[in-house]
C-alpha positions in Angstrom: -29.8 -38.6 -64.5 -32.1 -37.0 -61.8 -30.6 -39.4 -59.2 -27.1 -38.3 -60.2 -28.0 -34.7 -60.0 -29.6 -35.3 -56.6 -26.6 -37.3 -55.5 -24.3 -34.4 -56.6 -26.4 -31.9 -54.8 -26.4 -34.1 -51.7 -22.6 -34.5 -52.0 -22.3 -30.8 -52.3 -24.4 -30.3 -49.2 -22.4 -32.9 -47.4 -19.2 -31.1 -48.3 -20.6 -27.8 -47.2 -21.7 -29.2 -43.9 -18.3 -30.9 -43.4 -16.5 -27.6 -44.2 -18.8 -25.8 -41.8 -18.2 -28.5 -39.2 -14.4 -28.2 -39.7 -14.7 -24.4 -39.4 -16.8 -24.7 -36.3 -14.2 -27.1 -34.8 -11.5 -24.6 -35.6 -13.5 -21.8 -34.0 -14.3 -24.0 -31.0 -10.6 -24.8 -30.5 -9.7 -21.1 -30.9 -12.4 -20.2 -28.4 -11.2 -22.9 -26.0 -7.6 -21.6 -26.3 -8.8 -18.0 -25.7 -10.8 -19.2 -22.7 -7.7 -21.0 -21.3 -5.6 -17.8 -21.7 -8.3 -15.7 -20.0 -8.5 -18.3 -17.1 -4.7 -18.0 -16.7 -4.9 -14.2 -16.7 -7.7 -14.3 -14.1 -5.6 -16.6 -11.9 -2.6 -14.3 -12.3 -4.7 -11.3 -11.5 -6.1 -13.1 -8.4 -2.5 -13.8 -7.3 -1.5 -10.1 -8.0 -4.5 -9.0 -5.9 -3.6 -11.3 -3.0 0.0 -10.0 -3.1 -1.3 -6.4 -3.2 -3.5 -7.1 -0.2 -0.6 -8.7 1.7 1.6 -5.8 0.9 -1.1 -3.3 1.9 -1.6 -5.2 5.2 2.1 -5.1 5.9 2.3 -1.4 5.1 -0.8 -0.8 7.4 0.9 -2.7 10.2 4.1 -0.7 9.7 2.2 2.6 9.7 0.4 1.6 12.9 3.7 0.8 14.5 5.2 4.1 13.3 2.2 6.0 14.7 2.6 4.2 18.1 6.3 5.0 18.1 5.5 8.6 17.2 3.1 8.9 20.1 5.8 7.6 22.5 8.4 10.0 21.1 5.9 12.9 21.4 5.3 12.0 25.0 9.0 11.8 25.6 9.5 15.1 23.9 6.8 16.7 26.0 8.4 15.3 29.2 11.8 16.6 28.1 10.4 20.0 27.3 8.8 20.2 30.7 12.1 19.2 32.4 13.9 21.7 30.2 11.5 24.5 31.2 11.9 23.5 34.9 15.7 23.6 34.6 15.6 26.9 32.7 13.4 28.4 35.4 15.8 27.1 38.1 18.8 28.6 36.2 17.0 32.0 35.9 16.3 32.0 39.6 19.9 31.0 40.3 21.2 33.8 38.0 19.0 36.3 39.7 20.2 35.2 43.1 23.8 35.4 42.0 23.3 38.9 40.5 21.7 40.0 43.8 24.6 38.6 45.7 27.1 40.3 43.4 25.2 43.5 43.7 25.3 43.2 47.5 29.1 42.5 47.4 29.7 45.4 45.0 27.6 47.9 47.0 27.5 46.8 50.6 25.1 48.7 52.8 26.6 51.6 54.7 27.7 50.7 58.3 25.3 52.0 60.9 
């Protein structure tokens, strides 16, 4: 009788341990699946980061190019402004000379 009780107790312990082992296996499988999902997410995030760096690099290059072009255009505008001011001054001088000539024609000096 004692042996049967001990055997029953041992069987119950064995069943408990088998159930715990099965639950542990299920948990391990679940953890492994979760780990695999996280690994895929990390890989995807790494790819996203690489793409973002590439895009930022392209935007930086485009911005640098735009800044160089802006410098060129600014120098061109400055040269055009200087040429315009020179032409404007020349036109003012020509106008003044023409006005003086007209004045001379309209009011000739009295004959001596």
